[in-house]
C-alpha positions, 0 to 999 in steps of 0.5 A: 455321216462323216465325209473324207476327202482323200487321195485314191489308194490301190485298194479303191480301184474296183469301187471307184470304176464300179461307181463311175460305170453306175453313173454313167449308166444312169445317164445313158452315156455308157458307150465307146469313146467315153471312161466307159470303155476306157482300160485305164478306168480299172486302174485309176490308182495307177494311172494317177501315179503319174507326175502332175496328176492326182485323183481325189476321192469322197467317202462317207461311212467307208463308202465312195461317193465321188471322185475328181482329179487332174491329169496332164493330158497328152497334147494338151497346150504347155501349162494345161491340165485336164480336170478329169472324171468328176463323178458323185453318186446318185445319193450324194448329189446336190450336197455341194461334194462334187464343187468340193472335189473339183475345187480340190482338184482346182487347188492341186493345178495350182500346186503343180504350176498349171495355168489352165485347166481343160474338161470334156463332157456330155450335154446331159450332165447339165447340172456338171456343166452349170457348176463348171460355168459358175467356177469360170469354165468356158465353152470351147468349139472344138477338143483339145488334147488327145484324151481318147474320149471321142464321144465327148461333145462338150468341151471347156477351159478355166484359166487359173 
């Protein structure tokens, strides 16, 4: 099975949104205040055309199995970018794909000149949180920026 990591294309919008919402339902975090109800989830290609952002997809045999990106969320401190929408399909977990996507996103952030990376998550996503901690992310006591994802209650920051 050939794994390809590439930037999102317009034709990927539907499959990527479907993957994300399936995962949120799996973890029972398919609720308001998450990307589940965020209208940008249906057009990620356009969202990530924004300057200083990028979204990476992992594809195996033509099927999108994961994604992760960076976005300069409004209200974040100068030089800080948000790690966003890191998801891997159930069948692809445990193979290092999430870590690979996170690392590609960190490289992108450094390429753009960011010096900090922020993320929002949920306690239910224990494997992801552990991966973030191993990468050097530290938990915060309150959110940064204005993501609009008010349901998230884990906030973390990495100094790049």
